[in-house]
C-alpha beads as a LAMMPS data file, in Angstrom:
LAMMPS data file: protein, C-alpha beads

269 atoms
268 bonds

1 atom types
1 bond types

-500.0 500.0 xlo xhi
-500.0 500.0 ylo yhi
-500.0 500.0 zlo zhi

Masses

1 110.0

Atoms # bond

1 1 1 -370.175 85.112 -356.909
2 1 1 -370.795 88.806 -357.526
3 1 1 -373.323 89.591 -360.232
4 1 1 -372.046 90.673 -363.628
5 1 1 -373.318 93.355 -365.997
6 1 1 -376.027 91.329 -367.735
7 1 1 -377.609 90.216 -364.458
8 1 1 -377.383 93.687 -362.935
9 1 1 -378.941 95.326 -365.999
10 1 1 -381.871 92.892 -365.759
11 1 1 -382.184 93.660 -362.053
12 1 1 -382.378 97.399 -362.777
13 1 1 -385.253 96.918 -365.223
14 1 1 -387.114 94.493 -362.945
15 1 1 -386.809 96.517 -359.709
16 1 1 -390.146 98.179 -358.738
17 1 1 -388.730 100.312 -355.902
18 1 1 -387.483 103.438 -357.659
19 1 1 -384.885 104.341 -355.035
20 1 1 -383.444 100.843 -355.283
21 1 1 -383.743 100.906 -359.100
22 1 1 -381.736 104.108 -359.462
23 1 1 -379.279 103.087 -356.737
24 1 1 -378.645 99.828 -358.575
25 1 1 -378.265 101.626 -361.921
26 1 1 -375.685 104.014 -360.475
27 1 1 -373.791 101.325 -358.565
28 1 1 -373.685 98.999 -361.587
29 1 1 -372.481 101.809 -363.834
30 1 1 -369.677 102.776 -361.470
31 1 1 -368.489 99.175 -361.098
32 1 1 -368.593 98.508 -364.845
33 1 1 -366.825 101.737 -365.773
34 1 1 -364.155 101.055 -363.125
35 1 1 -363.701 97.538 -364.605
36 1 1 -364.902 95.907 -361.396
37 1 1 -367.316 93.512 -363.136
38 1 1 -367.476 91.484 -366.339
39 1 1 -370.181 91.202 -368.979
40 1 1 -371.578 87.963 -367.606
41 1 1 -373.478 85.158 -369.296
42 1 1 -376.245 86.254 -371.669
43 1 1 -379.610 84.546 -371.176
44 1 1 -382.354 85.646 -373.539
45 1 1 -385.028 84.011 -371.380
46 1 1 -384.170 86.422 -368.559
47 1 1 -384.988 89.554 -370.561
48 1 1 -388.006 91.286 -368.968
49 1 1 -391.275 91.771 -370.828
50 1 1 -392.066 94.888 -368.786
51 1 1 -390.212 96.973 -366.199
52 1 1 -390.750 96.886 -362.472
53 1 1 -392.941 99.767 -361.325
54 1 1 -394.591 100.980 -358.104
55 1 1 -398.392 101.017 -357.877
56 1 1 -398.476 104.719 -358.726
57 1 1 -398.649 106.622 -361.034
58 1 1 -401.835 105.563 -362.774
59 1 1 -401.020 104.828 -366.431
60 1 1 -403.346 106.290 -369.061
61 1 1 -403.350 106.181 -372.875
62 1 1 -401.434 109.221 -374.226
63 1 1 -404.640 110.752 -375.596
64 1 1 -406.249 110.770 -372.157
65 1 1 -403.466 112.667 -370.395
66 1 1 -404.685 115.984 -368.896
67 1 1 -403.374 119.248 -370.326
68 1 1 -400.715 121.123 -368.338
69 1 1 -400.452 124.893 -367.929
70 1 1 -396.925 125.998 -366.999
71 1 1 -398.244 129.326 -365.770
72 1 1 -399.879 127.649 -362.759
73 1 1 -398.025 126.020 -359.869
74 1 1 -400.084 122.853 -360.253
75 1 1 -399.391 122.777 -363.974
76 1 1 -395.642 123.082 -363.386
77 1 1 -395.751 120.232 -360.880
78 1 1 -397.592 118.052 -363.397
79 1 1 -395.068 119.004 -366.070
80 1 1 -392.083 118.077 -363.889
81 1 1 -393.866 114.821 -363.049
82 1 1 -394.256 114.063 -366.757
83 1 1 -390.547 114.716 -367.315
84 1 1 -389.657 112.454 -364.378
85 1 1 -391.779 109.709 -365.912
86 1 1 -389.962 110.085 -369.235
87 1 1 -386.594 109.851 -367.502
88 1 1 -387.709 106.784 -365.557
89 1 1 -388.710 105.179 -368.849
90 1 1 -385.299 106.082 -370.216
91 1 1 -383.633 104.288 -367.285
92 1 1 -385.409 101.051 -368.163
93 1 1 -384.952 101.443 -371.909
94 1 1 -381.231 102.016 -371.534
95 1 1 -380.578 99.145 -369.153
96 1 1 -382.668 96.874 -371.364
97 1 1 -380.391 97.902 -374.246
98 1 1 -377.321 97.177 -372.107
99 1 1 -378.664 93.717 -371.286
100 1 1 -379.411 92.991 -374.938
101 1 1 -376.033 94.382 -375.959
102 1 1 -374.413 91.694 -373.819
103 1 1 -375.795 89.167 -376.292
104 1 1 -374.183 90.745 -379.364
105 1 1 -370.605 90.619 -380.539
106 1 1 -370.027 94.320 -379.960
107 1 1 -366.987 96.315 -378.839
108 1 1 -366.749 96.894 -375.105
109 1 1 -367.055 100.607 -375.826
110 1 1 -370.676 99.988 -376.908
111 1 1 -371.472 98.830 -373.379
112 1 1 -369.332 101.620 -371.881
113 1 1 -371.359 104.234 -373.743
114 1 1 -374.787 102.867 -372.857
115 1 1 -373.876 102.139 -369.247
116 1 1 -372.865 105.812 -369.024
117 1 1 -376.257 106.757 -370.482
118 1 1 -377.962 104.471 -367.966
119 1 1 -376.142 106.228 -365.141
120 1 1 -377.175 109.654 -366.433
121 1 1 -380.833 108.687 -366.942
122 1 1 -380.962 107.498 -363.325
123 1 1 -379.418 110.823 -362.268
124 1 1 -382.038 112.732 -364.276
125 1 1 -384.908 110.863 -362.647
126 1 1 -383.450 111.481 -359.188
127 1 1 -383.061 115.208 -359.864
128 1 1 -386.658 115.551 -361.040
129 1 1 -388.073 113.368 -358.256
130 1 1 -386.210 115.489 -355.703
131 1 1 -387.553 118.651 -357.330
132 1 1 -391.100 117.308 -356.994
133 1 1 -390.495 116.760 -353.283
134 1 1 -389.219 120.327 -352.970
135 1 1 -392.570 121.403 -354.425
136 1 1 -394.480 119.349 -351.819
137 1 1 -395.480 116.546 -354.167
138 1 1 -393.930 113.270 -355.342
139 1 1 -393.464 110.986 -358.315
140 1 1 -396.693 108.984 -358.611
141 1 1 -398.995 111.869 -357.652
142 1 1 -400.119 112.485 -361.255
143 1 1 -401.160 110.131 -364.060
144 1 1 -398.638 109.137 -366.720
145 1 1 -398.553 107.108 -369.940
146 1 1 -396.547 104.063 -370.960
147 1 1 -395.596 104.910 -374.529
148 1 1 -391.826 104.646 -373.991
149 1 1 -391.859 100.994 -372.986
150 1 1 -394.112 100.245 -375.972
151 1 1 -391.217 101.489 -378.125
152 1 1 -388.944 99.116 -376.239
153 1 1 -391.188 96.129 -376.897
154 1 1 -391.624 97.141 -380.541
155 1 1 -387.857 97.084 -381.143
156 1 1 -386.841 94.240 -378.834
157 1 1 -385.929 91.916 -381.715
158 1 1 -383.661 94.270 -383.654
159 1 1 -380.634 96.247 -382.418
160 1 1 -380.738 98.627 -385.385
161 1 1 -384.426 99.341 -384.813
162 1 1 -383.790 100.036 -381.124
163 1 1 -380.979 102.468 -381.941
164 1 1 -383.085 104.178 -384.603
165 1 1 -386.157 104.714 -382.451
166 1 1 -384.834 105.356 -378.945
167 1 1 -381.811 107.684 -379.281
168 1 1 -382.349 108.904 -382.854
169 1 1 -386.086 109.643 -382.664
170 1 1 -387.122 109.933 -379.018
171 1 1 -383.954 111.418 -377.507
172 1 1 -383.422 113.588 -380.571
173 1 1 -386.882 115.007 -379.968
174 1 1 -385.570 116.145 -376.595
175 1 1 -382.956 118.222 -378.411
176 1 1 -385.784 119.956 -380.264
177 1 1 -388.076 120.772 -377.363
178 1 1 -385.849 121.142 -374.293
179 1 1 -384.374 124.584 -375.146
180 1 1 -387.889 126.020 -375.478
181 1 1 -388.893 124.254 -372.265
182 1 1 -385.925 125.849 -370.490
183 1 1 -386.919 129.326 -371.721
184 1 1 -390.523 128.895 -370.566
185 1 1 -389.458 127.511 -367.201
186 1 1 -387.067 130.424 -366.635
187 1 1 -389.777 132.862 -367.744
188 1 1 -392.063 131.773 -364.900
189 1 1 -389.202 132.052 -362.405
190 1 1 -388.585 128.353 -361.769
191 1 1 -384.806 128.541 -362.021
192 1 1 -384.234 125.337 -360.011
193 1 1 -386.144 123.258 -362.555
194 1 1 -384.512 125.120 -365.441
195 1 1 -381.085 124.146 -364.073
196 1 1 -382.107 120.471 -364.120
197 1 1 -383.347 120.853 -367.697
198 1 1 -379.984 122.318 -368.713
199 1 1 -378.272 119.230 -367.278
200 1 1 -380.642 116.896 -369.111
201 1 1 -380.218 118.782 -372.386
202 1 1 -376.428 118.661 -372.255
203 1 1 -376.491 114.935 -371.493
204 1 1 -379.039 114.284 -374.260
205 1 1 -376.632 115.664 -376.845
206 1 1 -374.177 112.923 -375.906
207 1 1 -376.887 110.254 -375.873
208 1 1 -377.949 111.113 -379.414
209 1 1 -374.292 111.120 -380.474
210 1 1 -373.854 107.609 -379.053
211 1 1 -376.982 106.553 -380.921
212 1 1 -375.716 107.965 -384.207
213 1 1 -372.281 106.394 -383.753
214 1 1 -373.554 102.922 -382.971
215 1 1 -376.339 103.049 -385.548
216 1 1 -373.740 103.718 -388.225
217 1 1 -371.483 101.020 -386.775
218 1 1 -374.232 98.394 -386.850
219 1 1 -375.272 99.428 -390.363
220 1 1 -371.686 98.823 -391.443
221 1 1 -371.707 95.402 -389.759
222 1 1 -374.944 94.487 -391.546
223 1 1 -373.791 96.043 -394.867
224 1 1 -376.635 98.576 -394.908
225 1 1 -376.761 102.249 -395.842
226 1 1 -377.508 104.338 -392.702
227 1 1 -379.923 106.930 -394.107
228 1 1 -382.362 104.685 -396.004
229 1 1 -382.137 102.073 -393.244
230 1 1 -383.051 104.662 -390.609
231 1 1 -385.987 105.885 -392.661
232 1 1 -387.305 102.370 -393.277
233 1 1 -387.052 101.481 -389.581
234 1 1 -388.840 104.671 -388.499
235 1 1 -391.654 104.009 -390.975
236 1 1 -391.959 100.461 -389.662
237 1 1 -391.598 100.952 -385.910
238 1 1 -392.442 104.525 -384.915
239 1 1 -396.134 105.221 -384.434
240 1 1 -395.944 108.968 -383.998
241 1 1 -394.870 111.739 -386.318
242 1 1 -391.474 113.380 -386.803
243 1 1 -392.616 116.905 -386.077
244 1 1 -390.750 120.113 -386.889
245 1 1 -389.335 122.453 -385.813
246 1 1 -386.083 120.529 -385.495
247 1 1 -382.985 121.662 -383.644
248 1 1 -380.853 120.992 -386.714
249 1 1 -377.678 122.425 -385.174
250 1 1 -377.757 120.222 -382.054
251 1 1 -378.842 117.172 -384.050
252 1 1 -376.054 117.624 -386.602
253 1 1 -373.466 118.166 -383.852
254 1 1 -374.529 114.757 -382.499
255 1 1 -374.132 113.153 -385.932
256 1 1 -377.818 113.132 -386.888
257 1 1 -377.862 115.230 -390.056
258 1 1 -381.077 116.470 -391.728
259 1 1 -380.755 113.873 -394.511
260 1 1 -381.866 111.265 -391.970
261 1 1 -385.123 112.826 -390.811
262 1 1 -386.177 115.754 -393.012
263 1 1 -387.302 113.638 -396.020
264 1 1 -389.733 111.614 -393.894
265 1 1 -390.861 114.278 -391.425
266 1 1 -393.885 115.386 -393.434
267 1 1 -395.146 111.970 -394.530
268 1 1 -395.173 110.019 -391.263
269 1 1 -398.150 110.272 -388.992

Bonds

1 1 1 2
2 1 2 3
3 1 3 4
4 1 4 5
5 1 5 6
6 1 6 7
7 1 7 8
8 1 8 9
9 1 9 10
10 1 10 11
11 1 11 12
12 1 12 13
13 1 13 14
14 1 14 15
15 1 15 16
16 1 16 17
17 1 17 18
18 1 18 19
19 1 19 20
20 1 20 21
21 1 21 22
22 1 22 23
23 1 23 24
24 1 24 25
25 1 25 26
26 1 26 27
27 1 27 28
28 1 28 29
29 1 29 30
30 1 30 31
31 1 31 32
32 1 32 33
33 1 33 34
34 1 34 35
35 1 35 36
36 1 36 37
37 1 37 38
38 1 38 39
39 1 39 40
40 1 40 41
41 1 41 42
42 1 42 43
43 1 43 44
44 1 44 45
45 1 45 46
46 1 46 47
47 1 47 48
48 1 48 49
49 1 49 50
50 1 50 51
51 1 51 52
52 1 52 53
53 1 53 54
54 1 54 55
55 1 55 56
56 1 56 57
57 1 57 58
58 1 58 59
59 1 59 60
60 1 60 61
61 1 61 62
62 1 62 63
63 1 63 64
64 1 64 65
65 1 65 66
66 1 66 67
67 1 67 68
68 1 68 69
69 1 69 70
70 1 70 71
71 1 71 72
72 1 72 73
73 1 73 74
74 1 74 75
75 1 75 76
76 1 76 77
77 1 77 78
78 1 78 79
79 1 79 80
80 1 80 81
81 1 81 82
82 1 82 83
83 1 83 84
84 1 84 85
85 1 85 86
86 1 86 87
87 1 87 88
88 1 88 89
89 1 89 90
90 1 90 91
91 1 91 92
92 1 92 93
93 1 93 94
94 1 94 95
95 1 95 96
96 1 96 97
97 1 97 98
98 1 98 99
99 1 99 100
100 1 100 101
101 1 101 102
102 1 102 103
103 1 103 104
104 1 104 105
105 1 105 106
106 1 106 107
107 1 107 108
108 1 108 109
109 1 109 110
110 1 110 111
111 1 111 112
112 1 112 113
113 1 113 114
114 1 114 115
115 1 115 116
116 1 116 117
117 1 117 118
118 1 118 119
119 1 119 120
120 1 120 121
121 1 121 122
122 1 122 123
123 1 123 124
124 1 124 125
125 1 125 126
126 1 126 127
127 1 127 128
128 1 128 129
129 1 129 130
130 1 130 131
131 1 131 132
132 1 132 133
133 1 133 134
134 1 134 135
135 1 135 136
136 1 136 137
137 1 137 138
138 1 138 139
139 1 139 140
140 1 140 141
141 1 141 142
142 1 142 143
143 1 143 144
144 1 144 145
145 1 145 146
146 1 146 147
147 1 147 148
148 1 148 149
149 1 149 150
150 1 150 151
151 1 151 152
152 1 152 153
153 1 153 154
154 1 154 155
155 1 155 156
156 1 156 157
157 1 157 158
158 1 158 159
159 1 159 160
160 1 160 161
161 1 161 162
162 1 162 163
163 1 163 164
164 1 164 165
165 1 165 166
166 1 166 167
167 1 167 168
168 1 168 169
169 1 169 170
170 1 170 171
171 1 171 172
172 1 172 173
173 1 173 174
174 1 174 175
175 1 175 176
176 1 176 177
177 1 177 178
178 1 178 179
179 1 179 180
180 1 180 181
181 1 181 182
182 1 182 183
183 1 183 184
184 1 184 185
185 1 185 186
186 1 186 187
187 1 187 188
188 1 188 189
189 1 189 190
190 1 190 191
191 1 191 192
192 1 192 193
193 1 193 194
194 1 194 195
195 1 195 196
196 1 196 197
197 1 197 198
198 1 198 199
199 1 199 200
200 1 200 201
201 1 201 202
202 1 202 203
203 1 203 204
204 1 204 205
205 1 205 206
206 1 206 207
207 1 207 208
208 1 208 209
209 1 209 210
210 1 210 211
211 1 211 212
212 1 212 213
213 1 213 214
214 1 214 215
215 1 215 216
216 1 216 217
217 1 217 218
218 1 218 219
219 1 219 220
220 1 220 221
221 1 221 222
222 1 222 223
223 1 223 224
224 1 224 225
225 1 225 226
226 1 226 227
227 1 227 228
228 1 228 229
229 1 229 230
230 1 230 231
231 1 231 232
232 1 232 233
233 1 233 234
234 1 234 235
235 1 235 236
236 1 236 237
237 1 237 238
238 1 238 239
239 1 239 240
240 1 240 241
241 1 241 242
242 1 242 243
243 1 243 244
244 1 244 245
245 1 245 246
246 1 246 247
247 1 247 248
248 1 248 249
249 1 249 250
250 1 250 251
251 1 251 252
252 1 252 253
253 1 253 254
254 1 254 255
255 1 255 256
256 1 256 257
257 1 257 258
258 1 258 259
259 1 259 260
260 1 260 261
261 1 261 262
262 1 262 263
263 1 263 264
264 1 264 265
265 1 265 266
266 1 266 267
267 1 267 268
268 1 268 269
């Protein structure tokens, strides 16, 4: 029998070959969105503890990552590599969420939304990996850190916590920093990379909107108030700081209003 969504989502996370991983993510997304596969049987024991990865890049603690200077060619390569690593982490985080979503009594549209995100994260990684090759380097050539998957493990037990931390903290941070990143990349003449960043930014707006929608939905299911629940979950599960400046306009357009994050931005760290 053909594999169903749950099994395919697990396969995406487990796959160490990144071409196969992103191929599988894209193929699974297309089949699911065309209604060519079902949800499948949920098996909690099958959920991966860590994602499949190639031998490279070397993973370092965040504090040991070398500084990058966008004004140098080498610095720009390292920066694109760091972005590719973030997008690869997003592939695994999203497909892990899809797999876990198969075990909840959620509307099919929940899975539709996150499968779409999983497709787009795979596309983002491919775009950045291809750009690295155009610059005569490759994904794995520079060190990276593993902080994103730590967020996955930290929120594995709680759907609300996962929605709070991944789309509403980490992806929302992308809304804050990507416009500035685009300006700096254009300023040094790297228009090809800037075009990719525009694509990622536009997709991120939708990802945060999905996060806000389903966070509110799950709060309603659990009879919780969204704003205080978000703040409590961030205090409990997010180890970094909510750092201004915030792109309030883009966040609000996605449904993440300042009442969620502004009151705790200055006291977390």
